[in-house]
N, C-alpha and C positions, 0 to 999 in steps of 0.2 A: 208197227213201230220199228224204227231204225235200230234202237237199242236191243230189240229182240232178234233182228236179222243178223246183226254184226256183233258177235260175242267176243268181248276183249279177252276172256279167258282162253279163247281159242286162237287169239292173235288176229282175228278178222278185222280188216280195216275198211271203213267207208270211203269210197272213191267214186266220184261222179264223172270227172273229166280227166282224161289221160294227158300225158305230156305233149301231145300233138293237138290238144284242144278238142278232141272227139269225146262226146258225152254218152253216157248210158241214159237213154230216154226214160227208162223205167224208174230211174232214181232222181231225175232232173227236177228240181224245185220250180214252182211257177213264179217267174219274175218278169215284169214288164221291161220293154226295151228301155224305157226311161230309167228304171232302176238299174238295169244293166250298165247303161252309160254312166250313171252317177257313181256306181261301184268302180268302174274302170277309171274314171277321172280322179276319184279319191285314191285309188291305188297308185296312179301316176304321180299325183301330188305327194303322196307319202314317200315314194321312191325318190323323187327329186328333192324334196324338202330334207330328207335324211341325208342325201349326198351333200347338200348345201351345209347342213349342220356339221358334218365332218370337216368340211373345208373351213368353216368359221372357227371351229375348235383349233385347227392347225395354225390359224391366223391369230390365236390368242383372244378371240372375241367370245368364246364359249368355254365353260369348264369342261371336265371330263364328260364325254357323251357316249351313249350306248347305241351303236348303229342297229337298225332294224331291217336292213336289206335282206330280202328273201322271206320275210315273215308278214308281208302285206296282207295276203289272203287269210292268214291265221288271225289277224287283228280285226280286219274289216268285216269278214264274213259273220262272226258272232254279233258285232255291233249292228249289222243290218237287220237282225232278228228283233231288236228291241223296239219298243214303242215310246212315245213321249211320256215322260214320268218315270220310266224305268231307270234304275241306277246302274252306273258303271264304275267299277274300282279297278285301277291299273297299278302296275308295279313301276316300271320305267322304260319299257320297250314296247309300248302300244300306241305310237303316234297315230296310226291309221284309225284305230278305234275312236280316238278322241276327236280327230278330224271329222269323222262320220257323225259324231254326236254334237258337232257344232262348236267345238272349242277353237278359238281363233289361232292360226299358226303363229302369229306374233306373240301370243301368250305362251305358247310352248317354247319358243325361242327365249323368252324372257326368263323362263324357269331355268333353262340351261345356262343362262347368263348369270345366274345366281340372284335374280331379282325376285323378292317375295311376291310381286305382282303377277309373277308367272304361275302362281297357285290360286289366283282369283279368277274364277270362271263366271260366265254369264249366268244371271239369276235363272234358276229353274232348269239348268242343264243336267242336274243330278249326276254330276261326276265329281269324285273326291280327288284331292291332290295326290301326286305321286307318293308311293310308299316304297322307299329304296330298301329298308331292312327286309330281308328275304322272308316271304310268306306272312308278314304281319298284317297285310290287308285282308287276309282270308277270314279271321274272326270278326273283323270290321264288317265285312260283306254279310256274314251270317247275322250279326247283330242288326244291321239295317233291314234284312229280309225278315227277321223275326219280329221287328217293330212294326213292319208293314202288315204282317200277318195278324198281329194282335189288334191292329186298327181296322182290320178287314178291308185293306186296300188291295186292289188287283195290280200290285206292282211287283216286278221281278228285279232281282239284283244279280248282275253278272260280274264276276271277278276274274281277272287275268292273273296268271303267275307262271313262272318258269318251271322246268323239271327239277331244278335245284330246290325249289320250295317244298317238294314232296319229301325231302329229307329233314324238314323242320317240324318241330312239335306243333306249331300253329296250324299247319296243314291238317294233321290228324285230329287235333282238338276241334278245329272249325268244322271239318266234314262230319265228325262224330255228332256234334251238336245239331248240324243241319239234318243229319239222318234221323235222329231221335225226334226232333220237333217238326220234321217235314217242312222245312223253311223253303220259300220260293226262291231258291238260288240256282244259278248256272255257273259252274266252275269251269274255266277254260285253262287247261295247263298247256302252255306253249313249250312243247318238248322239242327244243332246238338242238338236242344232242349233247349240250355242254352246260355245266354250271361253272362259269368262267373257263377253266381248263380241264375240269373233271368230267370225264365222259359219263354219259347216262348209265352205262352198265356197271360203273363203279359206285353208283348211288343206291341201286336197288336190284335185287335178284329177280324181281317180278318180271315176267315176259312183257307185260305192258304196264303203263302207269294207270290206265283207265280202269283196270281191274281192281284197283284199290278201293273203288266205290262200292264194290260188292260187300266188302266187310263192314261197311257203314250203312248198308241196307237200302241202297238206291242204285239206279243204272249208271253205267259208265260206257263210253263208246270211243274207240280208237278211229281217228279221222285223218285223212290225207290233209295235212295243214297247208299244202301248197295248192289246194284245189278250193277255190272260193265257193263253188257250188256245194261241195261236200260240207264245208265249214258252215255255210249258211243253213243248209238243210238240217244238220244235226243240232245247231243252236235254235233254229225255229221250233223244232219239235220239243227241245228242252225247255225253251221259254214258254211255249203253249202248256206244256205239262205242269210247269211251276205255277202258271197263272191260274190253272184249274184246281190248285190245292193239292197236287199229287207229289209235291216234294222236289228235291234237288236232282241234278244230273251232273256228272263229271265228263267233260269232253277232253280227250287227249289229242292235241293237235300235233301231229307228227311232221315236223318241219325241220329247218336248218338255218342257223345263223351264218350268213355268207361272209360277214366281216368280223372285226374283233368284238370281244365282250364289251369293252368300252375303248375309247381312244387311248387309254393307258395300257392296253393289252396288245399282244402280238400273236395272232393265231398261228403263225408259222412255227412256233415253238412246240405245239402240241397236235398238229394235224398236217396232212400231206396236201400238196397242190392238186394231186390226182383226186383226192377225196372231195375237195371243193368243186372241182370241175364236173365231177359226177352229179353233184347237186345243182350245179348251174343249169344243167339240162332239164331240171325239174322246176325252173323259175316260174313262180306263180303269175307274174305279170305277162310273161311271154306266152304261156299257154292260154290265158284268158284272152289275150289279143287275137290269138289264132282262131279261137272259137267265135269271137265277135265278128271278125272279118269273114269267116266262112258263112256266118248267118246273115251277113249284110248289114249288121248293126253298126259296125265301125268302119269308116272309110278313110279317115285322115288322122293317123296317129300323131304325126308331126305337128299338126295344128293344136291338138290337145296339149302336147308337151310344151309348145311355145306359150300357150295360154297359162299353163300351170307354173312355168318358169317366171312369168310375170307376176303371178300371185305371190310367189316366193320372195322375189325381190322387194315387192311392196311390204311383205310381212317383216323381212329383215329390217327395212328402213324404219318401219313403225316401232320395232322393238328397240333398235339403236337410238331412237329419238327420245325414249323414256329415260329420265334421270337415273344415274347410277345408284345402286344400293348404298345405304349409309348404315352406320352402327345402330342407329335408332330402330332400324327394321327388325333387328334381333328382338327387341322388346315389344314393338308395336304390333307384330303379327303373331304373337304367341297366344294371347288370350283375346276374347271378344271385348272384355273389359279388363284393362291392365290392373293387377292388384297393387296396393300401396307400396309394398316392398320393392317391386320392379320399378315403379315410378321413381322411388328414391335412388335405386341403383343407376337408372338411366340419367338422372339429373335433368335440369331445365333444358339443356341443349344436347343431351345425350353424351356429355363429355365424361361423366363419372363412370369408371369401369371397375 
């Protein structure tokens, strides 16, 4: 068990692939070349789609947007471990995980455009809409997992959240419930070093965030969040453990947010250029590409980038072709069946406010 080998109380971190793309064969998870290329393509799509979203926001076509550059492995690695039917709950910086789960990119762009249709996912995708209030998705994830346990379903629920979420009550309440009832949960804490501008060490005196799982009676593991193999391996073990009825696992993904917290932020006010450059050398996409090329799995990076760029432009066009939101959306997308008092407030044409 990886959670036995890498003790978060001792600060031990699981790392399979180094910054040069060289792997530890003893820890390397089994993945087909097909899966490797799919993972790489999804990482490239996530990186380029994220860059495009920032540009669209600067053009006034999107609202405030949270860049995810540098966290692609942290998002996609865990999602790769899920099976069809498993649930995924996200906060707001997990584009890669949603793309892996099959959520259309155009839908994600619609969400950041402020269109309620951006929260309508394909039937059976088992992905919940974004939950921006910090940590509030964690109790939701535990509730979904508890329900699946009561129904005797072999379904796992994976929830992403940031390091800032560990300072909220919902984190502790959710993990406590999960530990007591041994719910089939996998908690992925994307520790990107900052809760907006507050550094991780200003939030908790714990040497690691993964060790917080110990107090709730289940395993925690610290993982190199820029290493897609390490993230997949830890998540695969956690997912398998949960599916067997052995309860939850907390994964701390030790990563770094390369850009601003959102497009309303300016990272230069609270960190140095030298610090960012240090983390740039740990780029998850670069190290993955080095490995794939060394193994002869990847030959033409440029062709994949060109193909993904076309996918992105098509997604933008599809999102922009959707009619703009109206005031009626505030009423129509709140309940499955609109209660009478909201129908009265909305009025026949949505004009009464």
